[in-house]
MMTF fields as JSON, N, C-alpha, C and O atoms, coordinates in Angstrom:
{
  "mmtfVersion": "1.0.0",
  "mmtfProducer": "UNKNOWN",
  "numBonds": 415,
  "numAtoms": 416,
  "numGroups": 104,
  "numChains": 1,
  "numModels": 1,
  "chainsPerModel": [1],
  "groupsPerChain": [104],
  "chainIdList": ["A"],
  "bondAtomList": [4, 2, 8, 6, 12, 10, 16, 14, 20, 18, 24, 22, 28, 26, 32, 30, 36, 34, 40, 38, 44, 42, 48, 46, 52, 50, 56, 54, 60, 58, 64, 62, 68, 66, 72, 70, 76, 74, 80, 78, 84, 82, 88, 86, 92, 90, 96, 94, 100, 98, 104, 102, 108, 106, 112, 110, 116, 114, 120, 118, 124, 122, 128, 126, 132, 130, 136, 134, 140, 138, 144, 142, 148, 146, 152, 150, 156, 154, 160, 158, 164, 162, 168, 166, 172, 170, 176, 174, 180, 178, 184, 182, 188, 186, 192, 190, 196, 194, 200, 198, 204, 202, 208, 206, 212, 210, 216, 214, 220, 218, 224, 222, 228, 226, 232, 230, 236, 234, 240, 238, 244, 242, 248, 246, 252, 250, 256, 254, 260, 258, 264, 262, 268, 266, 272, 270, 276, 274, 280, 278, 284, 282, 288, 286, 292, 290, 296, 294, 300, 298, 304, 302, 308, 306, 312, 310, 316, 314, 320, 318, 324, 322, 328, 326, 332, 330, 336, 334, 340, 338, 344, 342, 348, 346, 352, 350, 356, 354, 360, 358, 364, 362, 368, 366, 372, 370, 376, 374, 380, 378, 384, 382, 388, 386, 392, 390, 396, 394, 400, 398, 404, 402, 408, 406, 412, 410],
  "bondOrderList": [1, 1, 1, 1, 1, 1, 1, 1, 1, 1, 1, 1, 1, 1, 1, 1, 1, 1, 1, 1, 1, 1, 1, 1, 1, 1, 1, 1, 1, 1, 1, 1, 1, 1, 1, 1, 1, 1, 1, 1, 1, 1, 1, 1, 1, 1, 1, 1, 1, 1, 1, 1, 1, 1, 1, 1, 1, 1, 1, 1, 1, 1, 1, 1, 1, 1, 1, 1, 1, 1, 1, 1, 1, 1, 1, 1, 1, 1, 1, 1, 1, 1, 1, 1, 1, 1, 1, 1, 1, 1, 1, 1, 1, 1, 1, 1, 1, 1, 1, 1, 1, 1, 1],
  "groupList": [{"groupName": "UNK", "atomNameList": ["N", "CA", "C", "O"], "elementList": ["N", "C", "C", "O"], "formalChargeList": [0, 0, 0, 0], "bondAtomList": [1, 0, 2, 1, 3, 2], "bondOrderList": [1, 1, 2], "singleLetterCode": "X", "chemCompType": "L-PEPTIDE LINKING"}],
  "groupTypeList": [0, 0, 0, 0, 0, 0, 0, 0, 0, 0, 0, 0, 0, 0, 0, 0, 0, 0, 0, 0, 0, 0, 0, 0, 0, 0, 0, 0, 0, 0, 0, 0, 0, 0, 0, 0, 0, 0, 0, 0, 0, 0, 0, 0, 0, 0, 0, 0, 0, 0, 0, 0, 0, 0, 0, 0, 0, 0, 0, 0, 0, 0, 0, 0, 0, 0, 0, 0, 0, 0, 0, 0, 0, 0, 0, 0, 0, 0, 0, 0, 0, 0, 0, 0, 0, 0, 0, 0, 0, 0, 0, 0, 0, 0, 0, 0, 0, 0, 0, 0, 0, 0, 0, 0],
  "groupIdList": [1, 2, 3, 4, 5, 6, 7, 8, 9, 10, 11, 12, 13, 14, 15, 16, 17, 18, 19, 20, 21, 22, 23, 24, 25, 26, 27, 28, 29, 30, 31, 32, 33, 34, 35, 36, 37, 38, 39, 40, 41, 42, 43, 44, 45, 46, 47, 48, 49, 50, 51, 52, 53, 54, 55, 56, 57, 58, 59, 60, 61, 62, 63, 64, 65, 66, 67, 68, 69, 70, 71, 72, 73, 74, 75, 76, 77, 78, 79, 80, 81, 82, 83, 84, 85, 86, 87, 88, 89, 90, 91, 92, 93, 94, 95, 96, 97, 98, 99, 100, 101, 102, 103, 104],
  "secStructList": [7, 7, 7, 7, 2, 2, 2, 2, 2, 2, 2, 2, 2, 2, 2, 2, 2, 2, 2, 2, 6, 1, 7, 7, 1, 1, 7, 7, 6, 6, 7, 7, 7, 7, 4, 4, 4, 1, 7, 7, 6, 6, 7, 1, 7, 7, 7, 7, 7, 7, 5, 7, 7, 7, 1, 3, 3, 7, 1, 1, 7, 3, 3, 7, 7, 7, 7, 3, 3, 3, 3, 3, 3, 3, 3, 3, 6, 6, 3, 3, 3, 3, 3, 3, 3, 3, 6, 6, 5, 1, 1, 7, 7, 5, 7, 7, 7, 7, 6, 6, 6, 7, 7, 7],
  "xCoordList": [46.892, 47.008, 47.858, 47.66, 48.786, 49.698, 49.263, 49.006, 49.184, 48.773, 49.971, 50.618, 50.257, 51.399, 51.006, 49.825, 51.998, 51.779, 51.066, 50.168, 51.473, 50.841, 49.356, 48.532, 49.01, 47.611, 46.783, 45.657, 47.347, 46.642, 46.432, 45.338, 47.465, 47.343, 46.363, 45.632, 46.34, 45.394, 43.96, 43.092, 43.715, 42.366, 41.963, 40.821, 42.892, 42.592, 42.275, 41.348, 43.038, 42.778, 41.439, 40.71, 41.106, 39.826, 38.665, 37.651, 38.809, 37.749, 37.583, 36.46, 38.667, 38.595, 37.883, 37.009, 38.249, 37.6, 36.123, 35.305, 35.776, 34.368, 33.582, 32.427, 34.185, 33.518, 33.332, 32.429, 34.178, 34.079, 32.849, 32.412, 32.278, 31.124, 29.815, 28.757, 29.853, 28.645, 27.996, 28.69, 26.696, 26.048, 26.026, 25.944, 26.1, 26.088, 24.647, 23.773, 24.396, 23.047, 22.83, 23.703, 21.704, 21.369, 21.97, 22.6, 21.768, 22.256, 23.78, 24.432, 24.334, 25.777, 26.301, 25.531, 27.596, 28.209, 28.047, 28.269, 27.666, 27.533, 26.194, 25.992, 25.267, 23.964, 24.062, 24.834, 23.269, 23.262, 22.49, 21.547, 22.893, 22.128, 20.832, 20.796, 19.79, 18.501, 17.931, 18.281, 17.062, 16.305, 17.163, 18.044, 16.898, 17.55, 19.051, 19.796, 19.497, 20.91, 21.787, 22.986, 21.219, 22.018, 22.247, 21.286, 23.5, 23.765, 23.605, 23.699, 23.365, 23.322, 24.707, 25.72, 24.741, 26.029, 26.856, 26.347, 28.113, 29.107, 28.826, 29.324, 28.044, 27.747, 28.708, 28.939, 29.257, 30.202, 31.529, 32.056, 32.052, 33.314, 34.477, 34.462, 35.471, 36.671, 37.43, 37.83, 37.635, 38.377, 39.862, 40.489, 40.41, 41.833, 42.524, 42.318, 43.338, 43.975, 45.033, 45.588, 45.309, 46.339, 47.728, 47.941, 48.659, 50.045, 50.727, 50.706, 51.33, 52.079, 53.401, 54.047, 53.782, 55.055, 56.092, 55.802, 57.289, 58.319, 58.729, 58.765, 59.039, 59.518, 61.03, 61.597, 61.679, 63.134, 63.491, 62.963, 64.377, 64.829, 66.347, 67.042, 66.854, 68.297, 68.654, 67.785, 69.9, 70.355, 69.667, 69.471, 69.292, 68.701, 67.357, 66.818, 66.797, 65.564, 64.709, 65.218, 63.396, 62.437, 61.849, 61.474, 61.763, 61.234, 59.875, 59.718, 58.878, 57.521, 57.132, 57.559, 56.33, 55.767, 54.258, 53.638, 53.67, 52.236, 51.661, 52.172, 50.601, 50.0, 48.581, 47.815, 48.235, 46.884, 46.019, 46.394, 44.847, 43.94, 42.497, 42.216, 41.587, 40.157, 39.739, 40.206, 38.855, 38.323, 36.942, 36.511, 36.268, 34.988, 35.21, 35.871, 34.669, 34.795, 33.411, 32.546, 33.216, 31.955, 32.156, 32.405, 32.044, 32.222, 31.019, 31.157, 29.841, 28.602, 28.149, 28.064, 27.855, 27.475, 26.36, 25.307, 26.617, 25.629, 25.67, 24.927, 26.515, 26.59, 28.02, 28.934, 28.216, 29.544, 29.789, 28.902, 30.982, 31.389, 32.676, 33.586, 32.756, 33.992, 35.008, 34.705, 36.21, 37.274, 38.544, 38.672, 39.468, 40.843, 41.622, 41.839, 42.042, 42.751, 44.163, 44.452, 45.027, 46.39, 46.39, 45.997, 46.845, 46.736, 45.273, 44.967, 44.367, 42.946, 42.327, 41.235, 42.995, 42.545, 42.217, 42.895, 41.168, 40.832, 40.573, 39.81, 41.156, 42.244, 43.528, 43.556, 44.557, 45.783, 46.428, 46.274, 47.159, 47.901, 48.865, 49.434, 49.036, 49.901, 51.248, 51.374, 52.233, 53.547, 53.791, 53.262, 54.576, 54.888, 56.382, 57.162, 56.792, 58.223, 58.881, 58.237, 60.162, 60.912, 60.977, 61.006, 60.999, 61.073, 62.453, 63.435, 62.522, 63.811, 64.373, 65.591, 63.499, 63.989, 64.663, 65.659, 64.149, 64.767, 64.699, 64.991, 64.32, 64.443, 63.244, 63.013, 62.493, 61.282, 61.486, 60.543],
  "yCoordList": [65.363, 66.188, 65.446, 64.257, 66.159, 65.568, 65.969, 67.142, 64.969, 65.232, 64.996, 63.95, 65.967, 65.833, 65.007, 64.827, 64.528, 63.778, 64.667, 64.211, 65.931, 66.872, 67.039, 67.116, 67.096, 67.231, 66.022, 66.164, 64.822, 63.596, 63.562, 63.236, 63.893, 63.876, 64.93, 64.691, 66.085, 67.135, 66.677, 66.869, 66.072, 65.575, 64.452, 64.405, 63.553, 62.448, 62.987, 62.508, 63.979, 64.579, 65.284, 65.166, 66.013, 66.721, 65.727, 65.954, 64.626, 63.609, 62.949, 62.656, 62.718, 62.123, 63.05, 62.615, 64.324, 65.291, 65.452, 65.615, 65.409, 65.528, 64.331, 64.479, 63.156, 61.952, 61.968, 61.306, 62.72, 62.781, 63.537, 63.357, 64.382, 65.175, 64.46, 64.971, 63.289, 62.537, 62.043, 61.467, 62.244, 61.764, 60.239, 59.574, 59.71, 58.263, 57.786, 58.393, 56.703, 56.128, 55.241, 54.444, 55.361, 54.504, 55.009, 56.066, 54.237, 54.667, 54.681, 53.819, 55.655, 55.79, 55.404, 55.108, 55.408, 55.042, 56.121, 55.869, 57.321, 58.413, 58.472, 59.326, 57.566, 57.6, 57.129, 56.228, 57.752, 57.382, 56.096, 55.792, 55.348, 54.168, 54.627, 55.657, 53.885, 54.293, 53.199, 52.025, 53.607, 52.677, 51.816, 52.311, 50.525, 49.575, 49.425, 49.033, 49.734, 49.558, 50.618, 50.399, 51.757, 52.829, 52.546, 52.478, 52.382, 52.109, 53.375, 54.49, 53.188, 54.324, 54.964, 54.274, 56.275, 56.967, 56.49, 56.322, 56.279, 55.934, 54.595, 54.359, 53.722, 52.421, 51.346, 50.343, 51.551, 50.575, 50.731, 51.836, 49.629, 49.676, 49.892, 49.419, 50.605, 50.837, 49.523, 48.941, 49.046, 47.796, 48.024, 48.892, 47.25, 47.329, 46.199, 45.026, 46.541, 45.498, 44.754, 45.292, 43.514, 42.747, 43.323, 44.062, 42.977, 43.412, 42.485, 41.265, 43.065, 42.28, 41.843, 42.615, 40.637, 40.107, 40.121, 39.683, 40.615, 40.628, 39.209, 38.314, 39.014, 37.714, 37.608, 36.516, 38.774, 38.794, 40.048, 41.129, 39.901, 41.028, 41.094, 40.118, 42.267, 42.481, 43.524, 43.983, 43.889, 44.836, 46.186, 46.847, 46.618, 47.943, 47.968, 49.048, 46.794, 46.776, 45.556, 44.454, 45.784, 44.689, 44.537, 45.533, 43.315, 43.05, 42.381, 41.416, 42.908, 42.381, 41.877, 42.432, 40.836, 40.332, 40.464, 39.787, 41.34, 41.598, 41.341, 41.857, 40.545, 40.169, 40.715, 40.614, 41.292, 41.791, 40.652, 39.947, 40.469, 39.395, 39.764, 40.665, 39.044, 39.253, 38.675, 37.608, 39.388, 38.911, 39.536, 40.387, 39.107, 39.674, 40.531, 40.094, 41.727, 42.616, 43.154, 43.296, 43.447, 44.003, 45.501, 45.935, 46.286, 47.73, 48.375, 49.335, 47.839, 48.252, 47.044, 45.942, 47.226, 46.087, 45.246, 45.762, 43.947, 43.019, 42.842, 42.019, 43.59, 43.491, 43.173, 43.944, 42.044, 41.656, 42.294, 42.323, 42.796, 43.449, 42.814, 42.564, 42.553, 42.013, 43.143, 44.209, 42.906, 43.91, 43.282, 42.059, 44.13, 43.72, 44.216, 45.419, 43.307, 43.691, 43.147, 42.156, 43.777, 43.284, 42.166, 42.35, 40.984, 39.736, 39.436, 38.776, 39.92, 39.682, 40.43, 40.073, 41.466, 42.192, 43.642, 44.249, 44.185, 45.599, 46.167, 45.557, 47.296, 47.978, 47.137, 46.044, 47.65, 46.874, 46.496, 47.208, 45.363, 45.012, 46.136, 46.787, 46.35, 47.449, 46.913, 45.744, 47.76, 47.396, 48.206, 49.307, 47.672, 48.366, 48.593, 47.751, 49.726, 50.002, 49.037, 48.512, 48.82, 47.961, 48.605, 49.83, 47.794, 48.314, 48.901, 48.482, 49.877, 50.436, 51.437, 51.563, 52.164, 53.205, 52.643, 53.197, 51.562, 50.854, 51.575, 52.768, 50.866, 51.3, 52.077, 52.065, 52.721, 53.377, 54.79, 55.469],
  "zCoordList": [-66.537, -65.354, -64.327, -64.074, -63.756, -62.795, -61.377, -61.105, -60.475, -59.103, -58.193, -58.258, -57.354, -56.443, -55.212, -54.914, -54.529, -53.29, -52.262, -51.555, -52.189, -51.258, -51.582, -50.671, -52.858, -53.267, -52.861, -52.385, -53.052, -52.667, -51.16, -50.7, -50.379, -48.926, -48.432, -47.471, -49.072, -48.699, -48.94, -48.089, -50.098, -50.403, -49.447, -48.992, -49.145, -48.223, -46.834, -46.18, -46.378, -45.072, -45.027, -44.042, -46.078, -46.133, -46.138, -45.478, -46.881, -46.929, -45.563, -45.152, -44.868, -43.537, -42.571, -41.821, -42.584, -41.702, -42.027, -41.121, -43.291, -43.682, -43.169, -42.77, -43.172, -42.666, -41.172, -40.659, -40.442, -38.985, -38.52, -37.383, -39.376, -38.96, -39.225, -38.858, -39.852, -40.16, -38.876, -38.038, -38.685, -37.473, -37.428, -38.46, -36.234, -36.038, -36.073, -35.454, -36.795, -36.852, -35.64, -35.296, -34.999, -33.868, -32.573, -32.54, -31.488, -30.176, -30.14, -30.729, -29.45, -29.36, -27.997, -27.083, -27.866, -26.597, -25.552, -24.367, -25.961, -25.017, -24.3, -23.437, -24.65, -24.005, -22.559, -22.232, -21.709, -20.304, -20.086, -20.818, -19.081, -18.696, -18.061, -17.388, -18.267, -17.728, -16.827, -16.945, -15.945, -15.124, -14.223, -13.52, -14.25, -13.347, -13.605, -12.707, -14.818, -15.136, -14.492, -14.318, -14.137, -13.567, -12.077, -11.31, -11.663, -10.238, -9.402, -9.916, -8.121, -7.202, -7.175, -7.278, -7.037, -6.994, -5.815, -4.707, -6.064, -5.053, -4.364, -3.263, -4.986, -4.401, -4.916, -4.24, -6.091, -6.634, -5.892, -5.769, -5.407, -4.674, -5.636, -6.772, -5.163, -5.949, -6.08, -5.072, -7.303, -7.449, -7.166, -7.772, -6.256, -5.941, -6.698, -6.385, -7.685, -8.486, -7.683, -6.725, -8.079, -7.38, -7.635, -8.596, -6.77, -6.931, -7.923, -7.758, -8.95, -9.927, -9.3, -8.592, -9.557, -9.043, -10.16, -11.273, -9.881, -10.927, -11.305, -10.46, -12.593, -13.057, -12.901, -12.927, -12.737, -12.561, -11.772, -12.035, -10.818, -10.008, -10.109, -9.83, -10.515, -10.56, -9.505, -8.764, -9.438, -8.419, -8.516, -7.496, -9.733, -9.881, -10.613, -10.855, -10.974, -11.761, -11.421, -11.219, -11.363, -11.303, -12.702, -13.321, -13.205, -14.539, -14.407, -13.659, -15.149, -15.106, -16.486, -17.5, -16.524, -17.768, -17.635, -16.815, -18.446, -18.382, -19.769, -20.763, -19.835, -21.107, -21.185, -20.227, -22.329, -22.525, -23.029, -23.966, -22.401, -22.827, -22.527, -21.737, -23.178, -22.99, -21.646, -21.247, -20.95, -19.672, -19.466, -20.244, -18.422, -18.029, -16.781, -15.839, -16.771, -15.62, -15.264, -16.129, -14.0, -13.527, -13.292, -12.167, -14.369, -14.282, -13.612, -12.853, -13.902, -13.252, -12.442, -12.984, -11.146, -10.312, -10.936, -11.313, -11.035, -11.573, -13.073, -13.609, -13.773, -15.234, -15.633, -15.342, -16.295, -16.781, -18.141, -18.995, -18.329, -19.571, -20.054, -19.263, -21.348, -21.911, -22.021, -22.557, -21.513, -21.555, -22.101, -22.168, -22.486, -22.735, -21.532, -21.387, -20.671, -19.459, -19.458, -20.129, -18.723, -18.591, -17.57, -16.418, -18.022, -17.268, -16.962, -15.969, -17.815, -17.664, -16.507, -16.064, -15.998, -14.82, -15.192, -16.021, -14.568, -14.713, -13.336, -12.587, -12.945, -13.635, -13.615, -13.05, -14.222, -14.423, -13.092, -12.1, -13.07, -11.854, -11.491, -12.367, -10.221, -9.78, -9.327, -8.963, -9.351, -8.838, -7.577, -7.425, -6.693, -5.45, -5.377, -5.823, -4.818, -4.702, -3.72, -2.812, -3.921, -3.013, -1.633, -1.516, -0.609, 0.768, 1.014, 0.401, 1.917, 2.304, 1.321, 1.2, 0.603, -0.307, -1.527, -1.993, -2.054, -3.176, -4.488, -4.569, -5.506, -6.9, -7.391, -8.6, -6.608, -7.071, -7.412, -7.818]
}
């Protein structure tokens, strides 16, 4: 029996979709925090990320070097969470437009 490439891909896709409907065992990421872990609404301050500084500035472009790395962030007050942040920061460092109607 000869199986076409389309037949193999169709079966693989169907098997993948069938696996997506399987219930997750144990607690999931969608569960709400309970008790002391749940912060009061609107009590967590908005984190203002630092301003990224360009590594090179040309006449018409600012160049930035941003590296993704593991860091600890306090997403919920009092609880440290391991994150992958850009330059180890969450949220990501921000850039600001040049003064005087520059390159933005």
